[in-house]
N, C-alpha and C positions, 0 to 999 in steps of 0.2 A: 469707252474703255470698259473692259470686263470688270466685274466686281472684284475678282482676285487681284487685278492690277491696282484698283483703288485701295484695296486692303494692304497690298505691298507698299504703295506710296505712303499711306498713313503710318504704317509701321516704320518705314524708313525715316519719315519726318520726325516721329516720336523718338527714335533712336538718336537722331541728330540733336534734338532738343535735350535729351538726357545727357549726351556727351558734353554739352556746354552748360548744363544746369548750374554748376557751381561757379561760373564765370560772371561776376557782377556786372561787367560791361554789356553783357547780352540782356537786353531789356524785353524784347518781344521777338517771336519767330512765327512766320506764316509759311504755308506751302500750297502748291497747286500742281496737280498731276495732269498732264496732257496725254491723250492717246497717241499712238503712232499714226502718222498721217499718210503712210504708205506701207505696203506689206513688208518692206525691208527695213523700215524705221523702228526705233525703240520708243518705249514710254519715256516721257520727259518729266522730270521732277524739278520744279522751280522752288527755291527757298528764298525768303526775305528775312533779313536780320536787322532789327533796330538796335543800335549800339549806343551806349552812353559815352564811349570812348573808343578810339581805334588806334592801337599802336602795334609795333612789331610782334610783341608777345601774344596779343589777342589774335592777330592774323595767323600766327603759327598754330595756335590752338584750333582756330576755325579750319585751317587747311588740314590739320591732322584729323579733325572730326569728319571732314569731307572724304578723306582717303579711307578712313575706317568705314564710312557709310557705303562707299563704292565697292568695298571688298565683298565679293559674293553676289554683287548686283551689277555686273557688267552689262546686263541687258537694259539698264535704266540710264538714260542720260540725265546729268545733273546741271542745274544752273543756280547761281547764287547772286543775290543783290544785297549789299550791305549799305546801311546809311545811318547817320546820326540825326536824330529828330531836329536838333537845333540847326542843322545845315539845310533843312528843307525850307523852301519858300513858304512862308505863312504856316510852317509846321504842319503841312498838309500831307498826311500819310496816304490819302487816296490818290495822290499824284504819283506815288512811288510804288505802292503795293497794288497788285491786281485786285479789283473789287471782289472777284470770286474766290480769292485765296482764303484758306482756312487757318485761323490762328491756333497755335499749339500752346496750351497752358504750360508754363514752366514749373517744374516740380519745386515745391517748397516756397513758392512765392504767391 
C-alpha cells in the first residue's frame, strides 16, 4: 500500500477514536489497513473495539461514528469487530485482534 494510503488509514482510525473518545464503554481501539488486492478493489480498513459494555445506545454511537468516518472516504472499505474482554475465552485479545493491528491511544485516558 502506498504511504498516502497508510496515512489516510491512520487519520481515519484516529478520527474514529476521537468520535468515541468520551464513551466510557470504549476501552481500546485498534486498526489495520489492507491494500487493494486487485486493480478494481479498495483499501480496506479494519477496526477492533474492546468494550466494557454493549447496549443499544453504544451501538448507535458506534454506527454514527462509522457513518461519519465513511463520509468523504467511499474509496475505503470498512470492517468492524466489537468485543467485551470478559466474553473472550481466557481473556485473550490475541485471538480476536489481528497481531499486526495498531492500537490507537484514546484521548484523555
